[in-house]
N, C-alpha and C positions, 0 to 999 in steps of 0.2 A: 949935678953929678948924680948918677944912678947909684942906688944902694948896692953894696956887694952882697951877693947871695951866699949864704953859708953852704959849704960843701957837705952834702949828706954823706954819712958813712956808707961804705959799700962792702959787700961780702963776696968774695970769689969762691965758688964751689966747683968741684970737678963735674964734668958733664955727666958722669955716672950718678951724681945726686939727682939730676933731673930725670934720668932713666929710672932710678929707684922710686922717686915720687910718682911718676907716671904708672909704674907697675903696681905700686901699693894702691893707688886710686882705682886702677882696673880691677884688681882683686876685691876691693871693698865695695865699689859701687857700680861696676860694669862699664862697658864702653861709653854709652851715652852720658852717664853720670860723671865719669872721669873727664870726658870732653868738656862738659859744662863747668866742672870745678876748675880745670886748668884754664879755661877761657876767662872765668871770673877772677882767678888769681892773676892772670896776665893783665886784665883790665886794671886791677888795683895797682899793679906794678907800673902801669903807664904814667901815673902821676910823677914818679921819680925820674923816669926817662924824659918826660916833658921838662922838668926842672933842669935836667942836664943840658937839653937842647937850648933852653932859654938862657942858661948861663953861658953856653958857648957863643951865643949870638949877642951877648952883652945885654940881654933883655931882663925884664922883670918877670919873675915866675908867675905873677898873678895875671899877666897879659900874654896873649899869643906872641911868639917871636915875630918881629917884622923884619925879615931878611929876604933877600932875593930868592925866588923859587929854586933856581939851580943850586945856589949855595945851601939852602935848606936840605935838599936831597943829598948833597955831598956830605954835609955834616951828619945827617941821619945815618948814612952808611958808615961813616967813620966811627960814630958813636958805638954802633953795634959791633963793628969789626974789632975795635979796640978792646971790647969786653968779651971777645971770643964767640959771638953769635954767628958771624959771617957777614958778608957784604950784601948790600941791597942796591939794585939798580932800578931807577924809576922810569916808567914809560906812561905816557898819556894814551890810553887805548880807546877812549870815547870822550865826548864832551863832558860827561858827568862821571866818568869812571877812570881811575888810574890803576896802575899795576906796579908792584914791587917784586922783583925777581931776585933769586939767589941760587947759585949753584953749589954753595957751601954752607947752607943754613944748618946750624948745629942741632936745633930741635928735631929735625927730621932723622938725625942719627940716633936719637934717644928712643925712637919708636921701633917696634918690631915690624916686619913686613906687613903692610897695611892694605886694606881694600879701598880706603878713602883717604883724602888728605888728613894729616895728623898733627899739624903744628898749631894746636889749640891755644896754648899759652900765648903764642905770637899773635894770633888773630885778636885776642882780647887786648893785649898790650898795644898793638897798632891802632885798634879802634879808639882807645882812650887817647893815646899820644896824638894821632892825626886829628881827632875830634877837638881836643883842646887847642891844638895849633890853628885849626880852621875856625874855632869859635862856634862850632855846630856839631851835631851828632854825625859821626861817620861810621858806616858799616864796613866790615872787612870779611872777606871770604877767601879761603885758600882753594884754588882750583887745580893746582898741580903740586905734587909733593914728592920729594926724593924718597920718603919712607914707603911710598906706593910704587916706586920704581921709575918715577919721572926723572928727567935730567935736571930739573930745577924745582924749587918751591916758588909758586907764583901766588901772590896775594892781591886780589882785586879789592879796591876800596871806592866808596862813593856814598851817595845818599841811600837810605834804607830801601826806598821803593825801587830804585834801579837795581840794587843787589838782590832784592827779593825776586824781581822779574828774571834776572839772570839765573838765580838758583832754580826757579821753577822750570825754566827752559832746559837747563843742564840736567835736572832730575828727570825730565821727560825725554832725555836722550838727544837733545839738540846740540849741535856744534857750538863752541864758544864764540867763534867769529860770527856765525849767523845770529846768535843771541845778542851779541854786541850791536850788530847792524840793525837789529829789530828795535833796539831801545830808542825812545823818543827824546 
């Protein structure tokens, strides 16, 4: 019999709280500092989300959840949707890179009109959660963001070298599809 995991306490805050936090960080430390701080905070929050996923799968929080891939992605989306973040849809876009897409991701609504993708808390959270689930480091990069005027938020994830290569190509102005095709 598996041990029952204790239910950690949760705190529901209005979306305006995340907006205020983002704004305070921007004013105190600037764009790049705020992005790094939000990403680090998101990464730290990933531990609690991992525990919630493990509990939903009937697993042990110390071990990655061993559930079918399609069930994992559905549970991940349900977990975030039930907490007001929005729904995530998974897509395998390359042998070493996956994508999570959302047309209603709430973090994008907390940002003012942006020039670059802005869901920094989410990228940190997903890096931790997906990494713990995979049992290896996972890098996450947002390539589309509703705060920037895109129709969806799109988070790519995979190994650090693959994501670094994609980032370099995108920063050089290369198309995402061509960058993905060029990955080995």
